[in-house]
C-alpha positions as CSV (number, residue, x, y, z in Angstrom):
1,M,55.5,19.9,-7.7
2,E,53.3,18.2,-5.2
3,H,50.0,17.1,-6.8
4,R,48.2,15.8,-3.8
5,W,45.8,18.4,-2.3
6,E,46.0,16.9,1.2
7,R,49.8,17.3,1.4
8,L,49.8,21.0,0.6
9,T,49.3,24.0,2.9
10,G,46.6,26.6,2.6
11,P,49.0,29.3,1.3
12,E,50.4,26.8,-1.2
13,L,47.0,26.0,-2.6
14,K,46.1,29.7,-2.9
15,A,49.3,30.2,-4.8
16,L,48.4,27.3,-7.1
17,A,45.0,28.9,-7.7
18,R,46.7,32.2,-8.6
19,Q,48.9,30.3,-11.1
20,G,45.8,28.8,-12.8
21,A,46.2,25.3,-11.6
22,L,43.5,22.8,-12.4
23,P,41.8,21.2,-9.4
24,V,40.9,17.5,-10.1
25,L,38.3,15.7,-8.1
26,P,38.3,11.9,-8.3
27,V,34.9,10.5,-7.6
28,G,34.3,6.9,-6.8
29,S,32.2,4.7,-4.5
30,L,32.3,2.5,-1.5
31,E,30.7,-0.7,-2.7
32,Q,31.1,-4.4,-3.0
33,H,33.4,-5.7,-5.8
34,G,32.7,-9.4,-5.5
35,P,34.7,-11.7,-3.3
36,H,38.1,-10.6,-4.6
37,L,38.3,-6.8,-4.5
38,P,37.9,-4.4,-1.6
39,V,35.0,-1.9,-1.4
40,W,37.4,0.9,-1.9
41,T,38.3,-0.2,-5.5
42,D,36.5,2.5,-7.5
43,S,37.7,5.4,-5.3
44,A,41.3,4.2,-5.1
45,I,41.6,3.6,-8.9
46,A,40.1,7.0,-9.8
47,H,42.4,8.7,-7.3
48,A,45.5,6.8,-8.6
49,M,44.6,7.6,-12.3
50,C,44.2,11.3,-11.4
51,L,47.5,11.4,-9.6
52,A,49.3,9.7,-12.5
53,A,47.8,12.1,-15.0
54,A,48.6,15.2,-12.9
55,K,52.3,14.2,-12.8
56,L,52.3,14.0,-16.7
57,A,50.5,17.4,-17.1
58,E,52.9,19.8,-18.8
59,D,50.8,22.8,-19.9
60,V,48.8,23.4,-16.7
61,P,49.7,22.4,-13.1
62,A,47.1,20.1,-11.7
63,V,46.3,19.4,-8.0
64,V,44.3,16.3,-7.1
65,L,41.8,16.4,-4.3
66,P,41.2,13.3,-2.1
67,P,38.6,11.2,-3.7
68,L,34.9,11.7,-3.0
69,W,34.2,8.1,-1.9
70,T,30.4,8.3,-1.7
71,G,28.6,7.5,-4.9
72,L,25.3,6.3,-6.1
73,S,25.4,2.6,-5.5
74,E,21.9,1.6,-4.4
75,H,22.0,-1.4,-6.7
76,H,24.9,-2.9,-4.7
77,L,23.3,-2.5,-1.2
78,P,22.1,-6.2,-1.1
79,F,25.6,-7.5,-1.5
80,G,27.1,-5.9,1.7
81,G,29.8,-3.4,2.3
82,T,28.2,-0.7,0.2
83,I,27.6,2.9,1.4
84,S,25.4,4.9,-1.0
85,V,24.0,8.4,-1.2
86,D,21.1,9.7,-3.2
87,H,21.4,12.2,-6.0
88,A,20.5,15.2,-3.9
89,T,23.2,14.5,-1.5
90,F,25.7,13.7,-4.2
91,H,24.9,17.0,-6.0
92,A,25.1,18.9,-2.7
93,L,28.6,17.4,-1.9
94,L,29.8,18.4,-5.4
95,R,28.3,21.9,-5.0
96,C,30.1,22.4,-1.7
97,V,33.4,21.3,-3.3
98,V,32.9,23.9,-6.1
99,R,32.0,26.6,-3.7
100,S,35.1,25.8,-1.6
101,L,37.3,25.8,-4.6
102,L,36.0,29.3,-5.6
103,A,36.7,30.6,-2.1
104,C,40.3,29.3,-2.4
105,G,40.7,31.2,-5.8
106,F,40.3,28.3,-8.3
107,D,38.1,29.0,-11.3
108,R,37.3,25.6,-12.7
109,L,37.0,21.9,-11.8
110,L,37.7,18.6,-13.6
111,V,35.8,15.6,-12.1
112,V,37.2,12.2,-12.9
113,N,34.7,9.4,-12.2
114,G,35.5,5.8,-11.3
115,H,32.0,4.3,-10.8
116,G,29.4,3.4,-13.4
117,G,26.5,4.5,-11.2
118,N,27.8,8.0,-11.0
119,I,28.0,8.7,-14.7
120,E,24.6,10.1,-15.4
121,P,24.1,12.0,-12.1
122,L,27.6,13.4,-12.5
123,A,26.8,14.7,-16.0
124,V,23.7,16.5,-14.7
125,S,25.5,17.9,-11.7
126,A,28.4,19.2,-13.7
127,R,26.1,21.0,-16.1
128,E,24.1,22.5,-13.3
129,L,27.2,23.6,-11.3
130,A,28.9,25.1,-14.3
131,H,25.7,27.2,-14.9
132,E,25.2,28.1,-11.3
133,F,28.8,29.2,-10.6
134,A,29.7,30.4,-14.1
135,I,32.9,28.3,-14.3
136,P,33.9,25.3,-16.3
137,V,32.9,22.1,-14.4
138,V,33.8,19.1,-16.6
139,A,33.2,15.5,-15.8
140,T,34.6,12.4,-17.4
141,S,35.2,8.8,-16.4
142,W,38.8,7.4,-16.3
143,P,38.0,4.6,-18.8
144,S,36.8,7.2,-21.3
145,V,40.1,9.1,-21.3
146,A,42.2,6.4,-23.0
147,P,39.9,3.6,-24.2
148,Q,42.4,2.4,-26.8
149,V,45.0,1.8,-24.1
150,I,42.6,0.0,-21.9
151,G,41.1,-2.0,-24.7
152,A,44.5,-3.1,-25.9
153,T,45.3,-4.6,-22.5
154,L,42.1,-6.6,-22.0
155,T,42.0,-10.2,-23.1
156,T,38.5,-11.4,-22.1
157,Q,36.2,-8.4,-22.4
158,P,35.7,-5.3,-24.6
159,G,35.9,-2.7,-21.9
160,V,36.0,-1.9,-18.2
161,M,33.2,-3.5,-16.2
162,H,32.4,-3.9,-12.5
163,A,34.9,-6.1,-10.6
164,C,36.3,-7.2,-13.9
165,E,39.7,-8.1,-15.4
166,A,40.6,-4.4,-15.7
167,E,39.6,-3.3,-12.2
168,T,41.3,-6.4,-10.8
169,S,44.5,-5.9,-12.7
170,L,44.6,-2.2,-11.7
171,W,43.9,-3.0,-8.1
172,L,46.7,-5.6,-8.0
173,A,49.1,-3.1,-9.7
174,L,48.2,-0.3,-7.2
175,D,48.3,-2.6,-4.2
């Protein structure tokens, strides 16, 4: 099965919706990651994690949307290369995604975050969208899904941090 939304046709996506497929939206950012990582890091890693998980899904087919690359990154603006949105815009983008998914026949959404600045706004938006549209909208961050695996691979830090050993290693593996 093809798991990448952008490689499927409209009729194929409508058929997946009828089969109960789970749409997955990776959410990242476009922000500086020090002198050694590209600004695309959070979005690329979140997207790659979602695609890998979708391939492993056995009970429910999953289809992964292209990543939402705009996040809340105001705190990175002074460092260059950062494009940030405010919470109202972030929520509006997510709302439009949910509305579009419903029009296509999907009845739920899993959002997988890759940027620390999105965690709290995403939690609020997920709750509000689930209430507004009366469908499950669940948000998580990829490091939260398997913390024991990530923790076991790190040698100099307790968890995933910005432009850290983990993100650098993942970027190198993906690139």
